C-alpha atoms as one frame of an Amber mdcrd trajectory, in Angstrom:
protein
 105.604  87.820  95.340 104.639  84.861  93.165 106.696  84.630  89.998 106.032
  82.876  86.830 109.159  81.971  84.539 109.004  81.903  80.888 111.956  80.439
  78.739 112.012  81.697  75.197 114.325  83.140  72.523 111.998  85.924  71.265
 113.719  85.771  67.814 112.023  88.240  67.345 109.378  88.997  69.933 105.928
  88.830  68.362 102.164  88.895  69.207 102.221  85.093  69.813 104.743  85.728
  72.681 102.580  88.506  74.057  99.692  86.167  74.266 101.965  83.636  76.077
 102.761  86.252  78.677  99.125  87.200  79.102  98.122  83.521  79.290 100.845
  82.805  81.940  99.664  85.523  84.171  96.122  84.474  83.921  96.595  80.655
  84.351  99.121  80.802  87.193  97.763  83.851  89.061 101.476  84.991  89.585
 102.306  88.615  90.364 105.216  88.838  87.955 106.601  87.272  84.785 110.325
  86.753  84.562 111.639  85.803  81.085 114.896  83.872  80.530 116.597  83.780
  77.199 119.898  83.287  75.440 121.884  86.288  74.042 122.515  87.124  70.319
 122.601  83.621  68.983 119.960  80.962  68.995 120.005  77.502  70.462 120.166
  76.233  66.881 123.439  78.177  66.414 122.121  81.017  64.301 122.458  84.820
  64.842 119.309  86.410  66.162 117.553  88.710  63.707 117.679  91.585  66.076
 119.909  92.183  69.135 118.999  90.923  72.606 118.387  94.415  74.175 115.767
  95.181  71.645 114.080  91.884  72.072 114.061  92.254  75.866 112.591  95.842
  75.589 109.818  94.431  73.320 108.953  91.863  75.940 108.843  94.336  78.861
 106.596  96.619  76.768 104.295  93.603  76.127 103.798  92.592  79.725 106.987
  90.814  81.044 108.343  92.257  84.273 111.998  91.348  83.827 114.107  89.737
  81.175 117.295  87.852  82.042 120.029  86.519  79.847 122.274  83.475  80.617
 125.848  82.846  79.345 126.205  81.903  75.614 128.223  78.819  76.342 125.115
  77.323  77.950 122.580  78.204  75.217 124.567  77.091  72.175 123.942  73.429
  73.146 121.614  70.515  72.705 118.178  70.564  74.262 119.189  68.749  77.470
 121.976  71.171  78.358 120.066  74.152  77.260 117.150  73.110  79.618 119.326
  72.314  82.587 120.980  75.657  82.192 117.875  77.674  82.006 116.229  75.797
  84.938 119.210  76.655  87.081 118.712  80.304  86.281 115.007  80.041  87.042
 115.542  78.272  90.364 117.847  81.089  91.530 114.616  82.956  92.479 112.997
  81.307  95.445 109.539  82.803  94.725 109.240  81.187  91.240 106.099  78.994
  91.551 105.413  78.124  87.903 107.363  77.844  84.529 105.206  78.278  81.366
 106.343  77.147  77.957 104.855  76.804  74.486 104.576  73.342  73.034 102.943
  71.764  69.979 100.716  69.440  72.104  99.952  71.699  74.987  99.217  68.643
  77.196 101.291  68.862  80.399 100.343  65.464  81.764 101.562  63.727  78.616
 104.821  65.702  78.632 105.317  64.933  82.388 104.765  61.321  81.681 107.450
  61.183  79.010 109.833  63.235  81.172 109.379  60.964  84.189 110.280  57.924
  82.050 113.198  59.571  80.347 114.524  60.869  83.733 114.182  57.463  85.529
 115.534  55.566  82.453 113.914  52.078  83.258 116.110  49.216  82.200 113.986
  48.266  79.182 113.903  51.817  77.847 117.639  52.134  78.335 118.239  48.960
  76.422 116.126  50.048  73.486 117.791  53.454  73.469 121.335  51.826  73.365
 120.001  49.604  70.560 118.766  52.469  68.411 122.078  54.487  69.001 124.136
  51.526  67.823 122.135  51.470  64.665 123.397  54.868  63.865 120.458  57.050
  64.565 120.714  60.408  66.177 120.049  60.779  69.956 116.795  62.484  69.448
 115.474  59.873  66.856 116.798  57.079  69.034 114.841  58.399  72.057 111.680
  58.595  69.991 111.902  55.018  68.776 113.128  53.635  72.009 110.124  55.382
  73.785 107.645  53.896  71.340 109.228  50.403  71.839 109.121  50.798  75.534
 105.412  51.802  75.537 104.453  48.842  73.256 106.300  46.358  75.377 105.926
  47.707  79.007 103.155  50.343  79.116 100.569  48.838  76.726  97.838  51.124
  78.048  99.355  54.116  76.299  99.214  54.942  72.578 102.866  54.506  71.442
 102.541  56.074  68.117 100.775  59.166  69.637 103.639  59.583  72.139 106.331
  58.978  69.423 104.755  61.942  67.441 104.721  64.139  70.527 108.303  63.776
  71.277 109.423  64.270  67.597 108.378  67.921  67.613 111.035  70.578  68.801
 109.090  72.548  71.466 107.629  69.384  72.922 111.216  68.154  73.214 112.405
  71.208  74.987 109.254  71.063  77.324 110.084  67.471  78.228 113.723  68.559
  78.944 112.527  71.455  81.178 110.426  68.973  83.292 113.293  66.527  83.458
 115.539  69.343  84.825 113.006  70.257  87.395 112.703  66.583  88.398 116.496
  66.208  88.616 116.572  69.248  90.931 113.697  67.944  93.077 112.041  71.295
  92.491 108.409  72.102  93.483 108.013  74.574  90.626 104.856  73.656  88.630
 105.394  73.258  84.785 102.555  74.597  82.607 102.429  73.822  78.901 100.395
  75.977  76.506  99.667  75.310  72.888 101.773  77.424  70.551  99.752  80.095
  68.661 100.138  79.022  64.982  99.093  82.426  63.661 102.386  83.953  64.765
 105.788  82.597  63.651 109.213  83.859  64.347 110.524  81.883  61.420 107.988
  83.616  59.082 109.051  87.067  60.510 112.745  86.208  59.851 112.100  84.956
  56.357 110.158  88.233  55.626 113.018  90.356  56.925 115.568  88.587  54.705
 113.352  88.935  51.723 113.194  92.760  52.331 109.414  92.590  53.038 109.592
  94.072  56.490 106.310  95.839  56.133 104.544  92.530  56.116 105.760  91.776
  59.542 103.584  94.586  61.113 100.580  92.290  61.750 102.801  89.813  63.446
 105.014  92.302  65.494 101.997  94.410  66.497 102.751  97.334  68.692 106.396
  96.490  68.619 106.814  96.942  64.938 108.120 100.548  65.238 110.702  99.514
  67.926 111.864  96.636  65.658 112.340  98.986  62.711 113.920 101.843  64.852
 116.574  99.246  66.028 117.637  98.875  62.230 119.151 102.375  62.431 121.807
 100.937  64.688 122.267  97.453  63.173 121.570  95.546  60.120 120.062  92.108
  59.864 122.920  89.543  60.356 125.045  88.909  57.278 124.495  85.117  56.858
 126.980  84.647  54.040 129.736  86.267  56.111 128.699  84.165  59.130 128.891
  80.865  57.145 132.150  81.809  55.502 133.747  82.533  58.888 132.590  79.210
  60.269 133.965  77.424  57.219 137.306  79.263  57.373 137.680  78.511  61.072
 137.109  74.729  60.442 139.568  74.821  57.578 142.267  76.425  59.725 141.667
  73.908  62.525 143.326  75.985  65.311 141.049  74.908  67.903 140.772  71.253
  69.172 137.365  70.118  68.001 137.284  67.282  70.469 136.839  69.865  73.158
 133.556  70.854  71.678 130.233  69.587  73.120 128.617  66.761  70.997 131.779
  66.056  68.947 132.475  62.370  69.360 133.177  59.140  67.393 135.911  60.842
  65.272 133.396  63.416  63.902 136.221  65.987  64.166 138.109  64.435  61.285
 135.131  64.501  59.041 134.332  68.158  59.742 137.824  69.400  58.885 138.064
  67.169  55.782 134.784  68.418  54.332 135.523  72.015  55.363 138.748  71.841
  53.349 137.072  70.132  50.324 133.749  72.149  50.190 133.601  75.637  48.403
 130.354  76.673  49.999 129.067  76.360  53.567 125.862  74.802  52.261 127.768
  72.038  50.581 129.757  71.443  53.817 126.353  71.034  55.775 125.028  68.450
  53.180 128.426  66.548  53.389 128.410  66.360  57.175 124.691  65.959  57.927
 123.254  62.443  58.172 120.789  60.409  60.350 123.341  60.388  63.140 124.364
  64.005  63.060 121.391  66.388  62.323 121.934  69.779  60.758 121.352  71.730
  64.013 123.937  69.735  65.753 126.487  70.512  62.944 125.500  74.137  62.965
 126.168  74.399  66.781 129.496  72.610  66.578 130.635  74.959  63.771 129.705
  78.019  65.774 131.245  76.615  68.995 134.482  76.097  67.006 134.443  79.640
  65.807 133.955  80.957  69.336 136.218  78.271  70.930 133.648  77.095  73.375
 135.184  74.373  75.593 132.844  71.712  76.882 134.721  71.521  80.131 133.461
  75.087  80.907 129.938  73.870  80.343 130.460  70.835  82.457 131.892  72.784
  85.289 128.989  75.209  85.257 126.369  72.462  85.276 128.084  70.798  88.249
 127.200  73.925  90.343 123.996  74.427  92.077 123.413  77.762  90.504 124.961
  79.572  87.456 128.000  81.833  88.291 125.851  84.753  87.085 122.898  85.919
  85.183 122.355  89.408  83.716 119.242  91.551  83.677 118.627  92.792  80.099
 115.474  94.847  80.951 113.076  95.346  83.863 109.922  97.204  84.585 110.386
 100.092  87.014 109.142  98.704  90.255 110.900  98.678  93.644 109.380  95.326
  94.515 110.931  93.709  91.472 114.348  95.112  92.342 114.104  93.787  95.774
 113.044  90.333  94.584 116.034  90.220  92.205 118.472  91.390  94.788 117.501
  88.298  96.864 118.475  85.819  94.149 120.589  82.910  95.070 123.147  83.635
  92.324 124.942  86.768  91.218 122.412  88.917  89.314 124.060  91.609  87.230
 122.252  95.003  86.972 125.167  97.445  87.301 128.925  97.722  86.932 129.648
  96.729  90.562 127.567  93.558  90.118 129.722  92.628  87.189 132.875  93.251
  89.111 131.667  91.125  91.954 130.585  88.261  89.717 134.000  88.117  88.003
 136.237  88.713  90.975 138.246  85.678  91.996 135.862  83.455  89.991 137.649
  81.836  87.141 134.655  80.070  85.775 132.654  83.261  85.661 135.628  84.879
  83.751 135.768  81.989  81.297 132.140  82.345  80.466 132.438  86.101  80.266
 135.315  85.673  77.713 133.176  83.460  75.648 130.222  86.111  75.842 132.573
  88.790  74.766 133.662  86.840  71.682 129.962  86.347  70.882 129.315  89.992
  71.191 132.278  90.819  68.764 131.065  88.322  66.218 127.441  89.549  66.345
 128.635  93.107  66.088 130.586  92.253  63.018 127.668  90.391  61.309 125.254
  93.330  61.957 127.562  96.181  61.250 127.284  97.695  64.667 129.899  99.031
  67.205 130.765  96.274  69.535 130.648  96.624  73.459 134.125  96.055  74.677
 132.726  94.208  77.718 129.075  93.202  77.143 128.589  92.400  80.859 128.962
  96.124  81.716 126.220  97.438  79.451 123.576  99.644  81.087 120.445  98.089
  82.404 117.346  98.972  80.540 114.599 100.110  83.125 111.241 100.741  81.375
């Protein structure tokens, strides 16, 4: 069985994602599509508009064959760590031959070219990067400027401005990180980039939902519209005011050592606590702590990581392993061949209670990751006014 992997958040799943799955099957000729996603919080540190089980079900009904989740600690991170973690999950399955992702440019050769240079880090590129970081720019902006300088000085056959624009866009950045992760793993999996379908926007759907214009999402959600609406009988949309207030309170109380959080450095922890104690509103806190060095997404992730007490050492220990301690199946198409394929994975794949027991038994790292996942589930349940699962790892597999 040839498998194509797709990494996405499906926040929420819409017709553009359905087209991506159809395109993936057609372009790769694979027998099955395995989707990999985070849980109930996005990589940018925001709560998902609808819970993960519903999003997974929507994906299966739209052509995916299986949907997996990976631990929250690994997805509430910067693009590099997010991509490395996802690729480790993907490579757990020996028969994955392709990974397909949406990007703004859709040109895989250009993305591979960027990834190769950033992975190899030639001396001149590294010098330009260090120079930009010293000037106070964020890591992403420093990479963009350093890459442009590198091409102008060392690879003059390439259009430097064109490439700088490419690596300034979020999905291109993630695509480059996926390819880098494949290179660092010496993987033979073939990356495939598709151009994102602009007619369908998850951001637009979320904005319509929060504006109480759900009916206008029907053309974007397609056949999954009814499933999306039915899910609202069991949960509300996340309460963002409560979410922001909880993050602000946690920073004010300062009970968790902020220096233990990923991407907190250079004394940033002092600035965060000081501004949290001064600012009345979370929005004011964001404005006070965001600058050219620390972007809003980075601050958002740090604030959520503080609330959830995610220690970067847990992330570091996980990334040092060949495969993740466990991944969980959220939903799967009813097919014996798929179940056999999943049972042969090179990591613990959780489909039933016994699998969860086996993953956690005598494995401290798995237990630490699961404790973070449990805190995430409790928080998401609070924000969406739903009954929490005492141990989310033990929830029933959705076979469709």
